[in-house]
C-alpha positions as CSV (number, residue, x, y, z in Angstrom):
1,M,0.0,0.0,0.0
2,N,2.5,2.5,-1.2
3,G,4.9,1.8,1.6
4,I,2.3,2.6,4.3
5,N,2.6,0.2,7.2
6,R,0.1,0.0,10.0
7,S,-1.8,-2.7,11.9
8,S,-5.2,-3.7,10.4
9,D,-7.2,-2.4,13.3
10,A,-5.3,0.9,13.8
11,Q,-6.5,4.1,12.1
12,P,-3.8,6.6,11.1
13,D,-4.1,10.1,12.5
14,T,-3.1,11.6,9.1
15,I,-3.7,10.5,5.5
16,V,-1.6,12.0,2.8
17,W,-2.0,11.9,-1.0
18,L,0.8,13.7,-3.0
19,D,1.2,14.0,-6.8
20,G,-0.5,10.8,-7.8
21,A,-0.6,8.4,-4.9
22,R,-1.0,8.0,-1.1
23,R,2.2,8.4,0.8
24,D,3.4,7.6,4.3
25,P,3.1,11.0,6.0
26,A,6.7,10.6,7.3
27,D,7.9,10.3,3.7
28,A,5.6,12.7,1.9
29,H,8.1,15.4,0.8
30,L,7.8,18.4,-1.5
31,H,10.7,19.3,-3.8
32,W,13.1,21.7,-2.1
33,S,12.3,24.3,-4.8
34,D,8.5,24.0,-4.7
35,H,7.1,27.5,-4.9
36,G,4.6,26.6,-2.2
37,I,7.5,26.6,0.2
38,T,9.9,29.2,-1.3
39,V,7.4,32.0,-2.1
40,G,4.0,30.9,-0.8
41,D,2.8,30.4,-4.4
42,G,-0.2,28.2,-3.9
43,V,-3.9,27.9,-3.1
44,F,-5.8,25.6,-0.7
45,E,-9.2,24.6,0.7
46,T,-10.1,23.1,4.1
47,L,-13.3,21.1,4.4
48,K,-14.9,19.3,7.3
49,L,-15.4,15.5,6.9
50,V,-18.8,14.2,8.0
51,D,-19.1,10.4,8.1
52,G,-16.2,10.3,5.7
53,V,-17.7,12.7,3.2
54,P,-16.3,16.2,2.6
55,F,-19.0,18.8,3.2
56,A,-19.8,21.3,0.4
57,L,-17.1,19.8,-1.8
58,R,-18.5,21.4,-5.0
59,R,-18.4,24.9,-3.6
60,H,-14.9,24.4,-2.2
61,L,-13.6,23.1,-5.5
62,D,-15.3,26.1,-7.3
63,R,-13.5,28.4,-4.9
64,L,-10.2,26.5,-5.3
65,E,-10.5,27.1,-9.1
66,R,-11.3,30.8,-8.6
67,S,-8.3,31.2,-6.2
68,A,-6.0,29.4,-8.6
69,S,-7.2,31.5,-11.5
70,G,-6.6,34.7,-9.5
71,L,-3.1,33.5,-8.7
72,G,-2.4,32.5,-12.3
73,L,-2.2,28.8,-11.5
74,S,-3.7,25.9,-13.5
75,A,-6.3,24.1,-11.4
76,P,-6.0,20.3,-11.3
77,D,-8.1,18.2,-13.6
78,D,-11.5,17.7,-11.8
79,R,-11.6,14.0,-12.3
80,V,-8.1,13.5,-10.9
81,L,-8.8,15.8,-8.0
82,R,-12.1,14.1,-7.1
83,S,-10.6,10.7,-7.4
84,A,-7.8,11.6,-5.1
85,V,-10.2,13.2,-2.6
86,D,-12.3,9.9,-2.7
87,E,-9.1,7.9,-2.0
88,V,-8.1,10.0,1.0
89,C,-11.7,10.0,2.4
90,D,-12.0,6.2,2.0
91,A,-8.7,5.7,3.9
92,W,-9.8,8.2,6.6
93,G,-13.0,6.4,7.3
94,T,-16.1,7.8,9.0
95,R,-14.3,9.7,11.8
96,P,-14.9,13.4,12.2
97,G,-12.0,15.3,10.6
98,R,-10.9,17.9,8.2
99,L,-9.6,17.6,4.6
100,R,-7.1,20.0,3.1
101,I,-6.5,20.3,-0.6
102,T,-3.4,22.3,-1.6
103,V,-2.2,23.3,-5.1
104,T,1.2,25.0,-5.4
105,G,3.1,26.4,-8.3
106,G,5.4,23.4,-8.2
107,P,9.2,23.3,-8.4
108,G,10.7,26.5,-9.8
109,P,13.5,29.1,-9.7
110,M,14.6,30.7,-6.4
111,G,12.5,33.8,-7.1
112,S,9.0,34.8,-8.0
113,E,9.1,33.6,-11.5
114,R,7.5,30.1,-12.0
115,G,9.2,27.2,-13.5
116,D,7.8,24.8,-16.1
117,A,7.6,21.6,-13.9
118,G,3.8,22.0,-13.4
119,P,1.8,22.4,-10.2
120,T,2.0,20.2,-7.1
121,L,-1.2,18.6,-5.7
122,L,-1.3,17.7,-2.1
123,I,-4.4,16.3,-0.2
124,A,-4.4,15.4,3.5
125,A,-7.0,14.4,6.1
126,A,-6.4,15.0,9.8
127,E,-8.3,15.5,13.1
128,V,-10.1,18.8,13.9
129,A,-8.2,21.0,16.4
130,T,-10.0,21.1,19.8
131,A,-10.3,25.0,19.8
132,L,-12.3,24.9,16.6
133,A,-14.9,22.6,18.1
134,A,-15.3,24.6,21.4
135,P,-18.7,25.9,22.4
136,S,-17.4,29.5,22.2
137,A,-14.2,31.3,21.2
138,T,-12.0,34.0,22.6
139,V,-10.8,36.4,19.9
140,A,-8.1,39.0,19.9
141,L,-8.1,42.3,18.0
142,V,-4.7,42.8,16.4
143,P,-3.1,46.0,15.0
144,W,-2.4,44.8,11.5
145,T,-4.6,45.3,8.5
146,R,-5.9,43.3,5.5
147,N,-5.3,45.0,2.2
148,E,-8.7,44.9,0.5
149,R,-7.2,46.2,-2.7
150,G,-4.2,43.8,-2.8
151,A,-3.5,41.3,-5.6
152,L,-4.5,38.4,-3.2
153,A,-7.6,40.0,-1.7
154,G,-10.3,37.4,-1.5
155,L,-8.1,34.5,-2.6
156,K,-7.4,31.5,-0.4
157,T,-3.7,31.3,-0.9
158,T,-0.8,29.6,0.9
159,S,0.7,33.1,1.5
160,Y,-0.4,33.0,5.1
161,G,2.5,34.8,6.8
162,E,0.3,37.7,8.0
163,N,-2.2,35.2,9.5
164,V,0.6,33.3,11.2
165,V,1.8,36.5,12.9
166,A,-1.7,37.6,13.8
167,L,-2.7,34.2,15.3
168,A,0.6,34.0,17.2
169,R,-0.3,37.4,18.8
170,A,-3.8,36.1,19.6
171,R,-2.3,33.0,21.3
172,E,0.0,35.3,23.4
173,L,-3.2,37.0,24.6
174,G,-5.0,33.8,25.4
175,A,-7.2,33.9,22.4
176,A,-8.0,31.2,19.8
177,E,-8.5,33.5,16.8
178,A,-7.4,37.0,15.7
179,L,-9.6,39.5,14.0
180,V,-8.2,42.1,11.6
181,A,-9.5,45.4,10.1
182,N,-8.9,46.4,6.5
183,T,-6.9,49.5,5.4
184,V,-9.9,51.9,5.9
185,G,-10.7,50.7,9.4
186,H,-13.6,48.4,8.6
187,L,-14.0,44.9,10.2
188,C,-12.6,42.3,7.8
189,E,-12.2,38.7,9.0
190,G,-10.3,36.3,11.2
191,T,-7.2,34.4,10.2
192,G,-9.3,31.4,9.3
193,S,-12.8,32.6,9.7
194,N,-15.5,35.1,8.8
195,V,-17.3,37.1,11.5
196,F,-20.9,37.9,12.2
197,V,-21.9,40.7,14.7
198,V,-25.2,41.6,16.3
199,V,-25.9,45.2,15.3
200,D,-29.1,47.0,16.1
201,G,-30.9,43.8,16.7
202,R,-29.8,42.0,13.6
203,L,-26.9,39.9,12.5
204,A,-24.4,41.7,10.2
205,T,-21.3,40.6,8.4
206,P,-18.7,42.5,6.3
207,P,-19.1,42.4,2.5
208,L,-16.6,40.7,0.2
209,S,-15.4,44.2,-0.8
210,S,-13.9,44.5,2.7
211,G,-11.2,42.1,1.6
212,C,-12.5,39.1,3.5
213,L,-12.5,35.6,2.1
214,A,-15.7,34.4,0.5
215,G,-16.2,31.8,3.2
216,I,-18.2,28.8,2.3
217,T,-19.9,28.6,5.7
218,R,-20.5,32.4,5.5
219,E,-22.2,31.9,2.1
220,L,-24.3,29.0,3.2
221,L,-25.4,30.7,6.4
222,L,-26.4,33.8,4.6
223,E,-28.5,31.7,2.2
224,A,-30.1,29.7,5.0
225,L,-30.9,32.8,7.1
226,A,-32.6,34.4,4.0
227,A,-34.6,31.2,3.4
228,A,-35.7,31.2,7.0
229,G,-36.9,34.8,6.8
230,V,-34.2,36.3,9.0
231,P,-31.7,37.6,6.5
232,A,-28.4,39.0,7.9
233,I,-27.1,42.4,6.9
234,V,-24.1,42.5,4.6
235,D,-22.5,45.9,5.0
236,D,-19.3,47.7,6.0
237,L,-18.8,47.7,9.8
238,S,-16.3,49.8,11.8
239,F,-13.6,47.7,13.5
240,D,-14.7,49.4,16.7
241,V,-17.9,47.4,16.5
242,M,-16.0,44.6,18.2
243,R,-15.4,46.9,21.1
244,S,-19.0,47.7,21.6
245,C,-21.2,44.9,20.3
246,D,-23.1,42.6,22.7
247,A,-22.6,39.4,20.7
248,A,-20.7,38.0,17.7
249,A,-19.8,34.7,16.1
250,L,-17.2,33.2,13.9
251,T,-18.0,31.0,10.9
252,S,-15.7,28.6,9.1
253,S,-15.8,25.1,7.6
254,T,-14.5,23.5,10.8
255,R,-16.3,25.9,13.3
256,D,-19.7,26.1,11.7
257,V,-21.3,28.9,13.7
258,Q,-19.2,29.4,16.8
259,P,-20.2,32.2,19.3
260,I,-17.5,34.6,20.5
261,G,-17.4,34.5,24.3
262,E,-14.7,37.1,24.9
263,V,-12.8,39.8,23.0
264,V,-9.3,40.8,23.9
265,D,-8.3,44.3,22.7
266,V,-4.9,45.3,21.3
267,D,-4.0,46.7,24.8
268,G,-5.0,43.4,26.5
269,T,-8.4,44.8,27.8
270,R,-11.0,42.0,27.9
271,R,-14.7,42.2,27.2
272,V,-17.2,39.3,27.8
273,L,-19.8,38.9,25.0
274,D,-23.1,37.1,25.2
275,A,-22.3,33.7,23.7
276,D,-25.9,32.7,24.3
277,H,-27.5,35.7,22.5
278,P,-30.9,34.8,21.0
279,L,-29.7,35.8,17.5
280,L,-26.7,33.5,17.7
281,R,-29.0,30.7,18.9
282,D,-31.2,31.4,15.9
283,A,-28.2,31.3,13.6
284,Q,-27.0,28.0,15.0
285,R,-30.6,26.6,14.8
286,V,-31.0,27.7,11.2
287,W,-27.6,26.2,10.4
288,A,-28.4,22.9,12.0
289,E,-31.8,22.6,10.3
290,A,-30.3,23.3,6.9
291,F,-27.0,21.5,7.1
292,G,-27.1,19.2,10.2
293,P,-27.3,15.4,10.4
294,G,-29.4,13.9,7.6
295,R,-29.1,16.9,5.4
296,P,-27.3,16.9,2.0
297,L,-23.5,17.1,2.4
298,D,-23.0,18.9,-1.0
299,P,-25.4,21.9,-0.9
């Protein structure tokens, strides 16, 4: 089995598929000159696994293609990609988990110019981090901004250095996620999540023009809320709203709808939010009714 050794009753904690075949995670190596490593030239998607099935796969693959196009990369052949996803999911089994699909520019020169070796395709399944599944999250406001007019705005790329720095600051402050503003002082997003805020008795979330990622969970929740007759507002919000709001929530593929329980400001000041706010309960209920157990996994 491609050099993968394990007992018949043991389930591996990571499954890796790299450029055509499953690999032993300990031996799954990228080329030293792969642009995903040297210059962050790549795109990716993270999906939750429900009973061994990737949730909202079609929407994630569509976004992967959009991100690749925006970065000037060729997206993998759809049949190859889906076959590889199926192979990884079959090996993972029915455990809860998350699936990551990564496409990089492949081996290339030690500079920004791409080579001609072609892209690298990497797919991996692993467990979901505990903090992502917690009933509520502590978030930190960080001083750096997202450039809503940058070349990578709205693309899910592997150029995650800014997010790494922001999340490290959040961890220092005892938070599990960091929230950033954009260059004009509007609320943008988290390092791996979108954000909804209770404003004037309604849920509100920043528009894509803020520079935030077009989150799949954000998109599905907006659709579900509209269908339930309680549509959320999509509008620019001052970053200061996180310093005054009563309630807010994070959304992402591995969090679903996760209330924010506490906000840590840049200076370390802490505010407790209402993680049990009725509007957040409504959002979680609408999400569960639309996408919970027994519902279609590829909406």
